[in-house]
N, C-alpha and C positions, 0 to 999 in steps of 0.2 A: 797383283791386285789382292787386297785383303778379303777375308771371309765376310766381313761386315758389308762388303759391296755387292753381295749376292742376296737374292730373295727368291722364295719358292711360292708358287701359286698354282691353282688349278688351270689346266689347259683350256683354251677357248678356240673358237673357230678362226680367230685372227692368227693363231699359232700354227694352223694346219699346214700351210705351205712349207714352213721351216721344219716342222716335225716330219713331214713326208720325206724331205731331203735327208734328215737324220736317219730315219728308218731305212731308207733305200741304201744309204751309205753303210749301214750296219747289216745289210742283207736280211732285214726283217720284213715280214709280210705287210707292206705299207697299206695296201687296200683293206685288209682285214682290220688293222689297227686304226685306220681312219674312221671306221664305223664305231670304234670303241674309244673315241677321243676323251669322253668324260672320265675314263679310268686314270687319266694321266695327270701327273703333277710336273711342272716345268721349273727349271732354275734359270734365272736370268740376272743380268747386271741391273743396277738401279736405273740405267738409261734404256732398259727394255731389250737388250741384246740376249737372245735365248741361246744357252750353252748346253743344256741337257734336259732329259726327261726320263721319267720312270712311271710305269703303269702299275695299278693294283686292281686286280679282279676280285670281286667279293662273292663268296658263295656261302650262304648261311652266316655263321659266325667265324668264317675263315677268310683270310686274304692271301692272294697270290701276287707277289712282286714279280714283274716281268718287263721285258723289252726295254732295258735301260739303254740309253743312247746319248752320246756326247759329241759335240762338234769338234772338241779338242781333247783327246784322251790324256794330254799332259795335265789337264785340269780335273780329271775324273776323281782323283783321291780327295781333292778339295771340295768338289760338288756333291759327292755321294753322301757325306754326313748331313748336308742340308736337306737332301731329298729324303733320307732315312728319318730324320727328325719329323719332317712333314708327314711321312707315311705313318709314323707312330701316332700322330695326332688324328689322322684320318681313321686309323684302326680304333682308337679310343672313342671317337665320335660315333662310330658304327657299332660299338660294343663287341668288337672282335675278340676272340679268345686265343687265336693262333694265326701266325703268318707263315707262309711257305714261299720258297723260291728255288729256281734252278740256275740262278745267276751264280757264276763260278768264281768270281774275283774274291781274293782273301778278305776284302773289306767286310763281307757279310758274316763270315765266321768270327772276325774280330769284333763284330757288333752284337754278338750274342746268339746268332743262328748256328745250328749244328746239324750234322748229318742225321736225318730222321731214322729212328729205330723202327724195327718191325712193328712194335706196338703203336708207335706214333703214325706210321703209314696207314694203319687201319682207320685212322681218323681223317685221312685225306679225302676231301670231297670227290665223289665218283666222277664228276665232270672233268677232273684233272688227272685221273688215274691212267688215261691213255693219251699218247703212247707212254710206256713206262720209262722211268729215268731216275737219276739221283736227285734227291730233294734235300734242301736245308729247311729247317723249321725252327720256330721259337714260340714258346707258350707265353702269351701275354697275361692271361688270367686263368684261374682255376675253373675249367669248364664244368666239372662235377659240382663245385660249390655254386656256380651260377645256375645250373640246372636245378639244384636243390632249392635255391632261393626262388626260382621261377615256380617250382612246384608248390612252395609255401604260399607264394602270392596267389597262385591259382586256387589253392585250397581256401585261403581267406576270402577270395572273390566269390567262390561258390557258397561259402557260409553266409557272406553278406547278402548275396542274391537270395539264398533260401530264407533268411530272416526277413528281407523286404517282401518276399512272396507271402510268407506267413502273416506279416502285418497287413498286407493288402487283403488277404483272405479273411482275417479277423475283422477288418473294417467292413468288408463286404457282408459278412455274417451279421454284424451289428446293424448295418443299413437294411438288410433283409428283415431282421426282427422288427426294426422301427417301422418299415414299410408295411409289414404284416399287421402290426399293432394298429397303425393308422387306418389300414383297410378295414380291420375289424370294427374299429370305432365308427367309421363312416357307414359301414353296413348296418351296425346297430342303430345308428342315428336314422338311417333311411327306414329301417323296420319300424322304429318308434314313430316316426312321422307318418308313415303309411298307416299304421294302426290307428293313430290319432285321427287321421283324415277319414278313415273308414268308419270309425266310431262316431265321429261328429259330422258326417257328411250331410245329415238332415238339417243340421243347424247352419251349415254353410250354404245350402241351396236356398235362394230367396223364394218365399211363398208365391204360388201362381195366383194371378188376379181372378 
């Protein structure tokens, strides 16, 4: 069967029965993985026969590849590249900067992942640090550059917000001045009218018969 006859997609509830069978055959914690179904991508034939699956848990900007399973390990070397390509797209869509895995097959090292150094292990999300184990990792994007870009965006956002606030305050001050001016004019008008009425009240009162 040629590689073109496989496709990869996100797992759905319709796949659960087959996936549970795969996980149990691989001695994976099927009950736990069942609750995390949305983490999985599956590879199938064009007629819908599911042959393999791989999960990716996301923590912050890091992704953990886990629980790969195949119905026929004779096809594993053919199916893994499809799953890995899909996982890279998922990582890009989620803006991930690094992927991790404890999968031990040579494919992952041949695909760019390498044993994590002590410096890299310091970046491992705390949720994955126990139990300890050997990790492979691969940097997808420069995390420091992304953080610097985010800091710049936040600084620009704060400056824009400050400018908008200052503009609103300036408009409020102008409106306050206008309102005060109008109030003074109205008060002066009332005073003038009142004085006029007081001065001319004898003329305004009709004579008694």
